[in-house]
N, C-alpha and C positions, 0 to 999 in steps of 0.2 A: 907511110904514116901509120897505117893500121898495125904494122909489125912493131913499130916503136911503142905504140900505146899498149899492145899486147905484152911486149917485153917488160914494160914498166909495171903493168898489172901483175905479171908473174913475179917480178922481184918484190913488189909490195906484199903479195900473198905469202911469199917465202919468208920475208922479214917478220910479218905478223905471226906466222906459224912458229918461227924460231923464238920470238919473244914469248909466246904462249908456252912453248916447250921449256924454255929457261925458267920462266916464272913458276910453272907447275912443278918442274924438277926441283927448283929451290925450295918450294913449299914442302914437298915430300921429304927432302933431305933434312930440313929444319925440324919437321915434325918427328922424324925418326930420331934425331939427335936429342930432342927434348924428352921424348918417350924413354929412351935409354937412360938418360940422366935421372929421370924420376924413378925408374925401376931400380937403378943402382943405389940411389939415396934411400929408397924404401927398404931395400934388402939390408942395407947397413943398419937401419933402425931395427929391423927384425933380429939382427945378430948382436944387438947391444942392449937387450932387455926390454925393448919396446915392441910395437906391432904396427904393421902397415900392409893391409891386404884387402881384397875385394872378395865377398862371399855371395853365394846363391843361397837364399832362404825361401822356404815354402810358406807363404802367408796367404790365408784365404784360398787354398788350393791353387795358388798362382806362384810361379817362380819369380822372385823379386831379388833386387840387388842392393847390397849395403857395402860401404867401405868403412874400414875400422883403422884408426890411427892414433897412436899415443906413445909417449916416450917412456912411460912407466906403467906396467900392467897392474900395479897395486893402486893406482889412482882411481877415483870414481869414474863411472861411465856417464857420458853426456850424449844424448840423442838429439840431433838436429832434424827439424821438420821443415823442409823447404817450402817456398811459396808456390805461385802458379796462378790458377791450377794448371798442371801439366808442364810447368817450367822448373826443372830441378837445378836452378841457378839462384844464388851461388853455392847452396849447401847440399848438392847431390854428390854422387860418387866421384864426379870429376874433380872434387875438392882435394882428393887424396894427394898429399904432399905437394900441393900447389897453392893452397889457401891457408895461411897461418891464422889459426883461430885460438883455441885453448888447449891444444894437444899436449902442452907441457904440464898441464894441471889435470887433464882428463883423458880417459880413453874415449876419443871422439868417434861417434858413429854417424855417417852420412847415409841417407836412404833415398834411392830413386823410387818414389811412391808409384802406386798403381796409376797408369796413364801418363807417366813421365819418364824421360831419359832411357836408360838401358832396359828398365822394366817394361816400358812401352814397346821398345824395339823387339823384345822377346815375345810380347803378347799384343801385337798391333791390332788384332780384331776386338780386343776387350776395351772399348772406349765408352760403352753405355753403362758405366758403373755409377754408384751412388756414394754420397758422403758416408752412409752407414758402413759400406764395405771398406772404405779407407780407414775409418775409425777402428773397425774390427781388425784390420791388418796391423794397425799401430799397436793395439793391445797385445796381439800375438807377438809382435816384434819385441815389445818391452818384456814380455814373459821370457822370450828366447834369450835376450841379453842378460836378464837377471840370472837365469839358469846357467848360461855360458860362462859368465864372469863371476858367478857365485856371490852375488850381492842381493840385498833385500830391496834396495832402492837405487834409482838413477836420477840424474838431472835431465830436464827436458827444455829444449830451446825451440820456440816456434817463430818462424819468420813470415811476415806478411800473411797470405792466406793460410800458411801453415800454423799461424798463431790461433786460428779458430779451433783447429784440431787440438792444439796444445792446451788451451784453456779448458776445453771440454774434458780432456783427459785429466787435467788437474782436479776438476770438479768430481769426476767419476772414480778415479783410482788414486787418491792422494796417498794412500798407504804404500804405494810403489814408487813414490817420487820424493827426492830430497827437497827440491825447489824448482821453480819455473822461471825462465827468462823469455819475455815476449819482445821481439824485435819488429818494429813497425806494426804494432798490434792492431788487429781488426777488432772493432767494437760493435758498430752498427752501420753496415754498408749503406743502407738507404738514407739514413741521416747524413752520413759522410758525403754521399753523392749530392745531396741538396746543398750542403756547405760548399762543396767543390764547384757546383754550378754557379753559385753566387760569386765565388772567388774568380772563376774563369771570366765572367762578365767584366768584373773590375779590372782584371789583369789585361784583357784584350783591349778594353777601352782606354786604359792608361798608356798602352804601347801603340795605339793607333791601328790595331788590327780590326777595322770596322766590318770587314766581310765575315770574320769569325764571330763577331758580336751578333751580326744579323742571322748567321746560321744557328747560333745558340738560341736566340729568341724565337726563331721559326720552329726549332725543335721543341721548345717548351721545357719546363722544369721536369726533372725525374720524379718518380721512377718511370722507366720505359718498358712497356709490356711487349712491344714488338722488337724482335731481334735486330731488324734493320735500323731502328731508332737507337738502340744500344750501340750498334756498330758505328753509326754516324757520330754519336757522342764520344766514342773512344777515339775516332779519327781526329776530332777537334781537340780532345784532351792531349793527344800525342804531340800537338803543336804548341803546347804550353810548357812551363817549367815545373809542373806539379810533381813529376817523378824525380827530377834531378835539379839540384841547386847549381846555378852557374856562377862562375867567378871570372871576371875580365873577359867575358865573351866565350869562355870555354866550360864544358861540363865538368863539374867537380867530382866526377866518377869515371874511373878508368874502364869504360865499356870494352875496349880492346883487350883488356886483361881477362875479362869474363869469356870472351870468344876464344882467346888463347887457351884458357883453362880447359875448355872442352876439346878443342882441336889437338892439344898436346897430350890429352889424357891417354895413358897406355891401356886403359881398360875399356876404351870405346873404339869401335871401328868407325870409318868415315860415315857410314850410314847411321850408326848410332849417334854420332856427333851431330849429324843433321837433325835427327829426331829430337835430340836434347835441346838444340837451339831453336828449332822451328816446328818440325812435324808433330811432335807430341802435343804441344800446347794448342796448336790449331785444331787438331782432331778432338781433343778433350773439350774445348770450348764449343765446337760445332755439334758434337754428338752425345756427350754425357749429361746426366742430370746434375752433376756435381756443382756446376757454376750457378745454376738457378737456386739450388739448395743453399749455397753459401750466401747468396744475395739476401736470403731471409733471416740471416743471423741477427740477433739482438741480445747482446750480453747484459744489457741493463736489466732485461727481464729474466734471462736464463741463469745468470750466475751473480748472486748477491753475497755469497760467503764461500771462502775456501779455507782449507786446513793446513796449507803449507806456505812458506815464504814465496812471494812473487815479485819479480823485478821487470821493469819495462824500459826499453831504450827507443827513443823516437826522434826524428829530425824536426827541428823547430819549424821548418817550412814544409812539413808533410801535409799536403792537401788531399792525398788519396785516402789516408786513414787519419781523420781529423784529430789533431793534438788536443783541441779543447774537449772533444768527446771522450778521449782517453782519460784526460785529467778528471773530468766529471764522474766517469764510471769508477776510476780507481779511488776517488775520494769517498764514495758511498760503499765501496766493496769492503767487506769484513775479512781480514786476513791476519795471521800472527805477525807478519812483517810484509811491508810493501814499499816500493820505491820506484820513482820515475826519473830516468836520466834523459834530459833534453839536450840534443846535440846541435850546436850553433852552425855547423857547416853542412848540414844535410837536409834533404827533402825526404821523399819516401825511400829512395836508395841512399845508402850511407856513403859519405865521401871517404877518401882514402885515410885522411887523418882521423876522422871520427871512428872508423872501423878499429883502429889501434886503441882508441879510448875505450870503446865497448869491450874489446877482448881483455884489456887490462882490468877493467871494472869487474868483469865476470871472474877473472882469475883471483882477484883480491877477495871476492865474496866466497868463492870455493875454498880458498886457502884458510879462511877463518874456521871452516868446518873440518877441513882436511889439511892440517899444518904440514903433513909430509909431502904435499904437492908443491915442492919447491920450484922456484924459477930455474929453468935449465938454461945453459948457455945459448945465445942467439944462434939459430941455424938458418942459413940462407936457403930458401927453397928455389926451385926452378922458376916458379912464378915471380919471385923477387927479381931474379936476374933478368927475365924477359921484360918485366915492368920497368926496370931501370933503363933498359935499352930504348923503350918507347918514350921515356920522359926526357 
């Protein structure tokens, strides 16, 4: 009897081992195929008058990484500032030839900031940085891009926490910028958190999540001075629909596509991919001053007038960065031109259909200033192919 059981256990272990081998082998094969396809398409772009490459740049005495991609080198330069802090998704270097944004109308630059993505992997011990260092890095990068592409000004796009950096740069160096696009714009985190707390109570009460309601009431209203309280609030928040708008029981955001974007990136090792998805943001939140400094942002007091056109896109159900606060601030903000695009299918993270709307809106605005930035023929990226397979 013991021999029979032993044989069954051995067979079971062999079967499990074989399954793990096949799954891991399949993953590495698929990863290599996608990486080769991305590089092949990028090289073709480089040979047809465009550009697609990753560069090392020295910013603030630190080696940092940018990806540059565009179909026409004569187009204006557009620098994306990713969110986080410490999470270079979706607009870090892993976007190269995987995320269709505005590269038909701009030479797009994606940047893995200090404490994020490949830059973090290269400098893992540097996580005690400040906001001031990131801003100084950004100014150096803008100077580098203006010199490298021989332009006086560039476009700036800030996403989520990157939009704090974006608006402050607009205020400080307007002469170096054509215009600014704020995506899921941060305005006043402490006020937004209070609005979010009230919304969470209503949301959980209406859906019958009474335990979560009790946990929120026990925690009390923000702001939270203790890190443990903030962590508890974040855990409760993650169980809501604040980040992602759902449709028919499914999230209206292709999160798998974001993960694929990083794992298939030919510019990241597996360790760097892990850091991009998990490691960098965890360390940044735990050890840097950056997070607490961002919590103190108040654009109502900081920025009341700007000298360049500014445009904002926000999900109608974004409760992370309150839509009502954004509208109130923009209404009182003095600017030569300002516009707010509200997206019906999005929360804080943009839905797939709303992303297309945002990029077309940005292209149209850029084309008004640069008519030579004509719409190029549709090009299917590796990301498109993989996304279609998942849907």
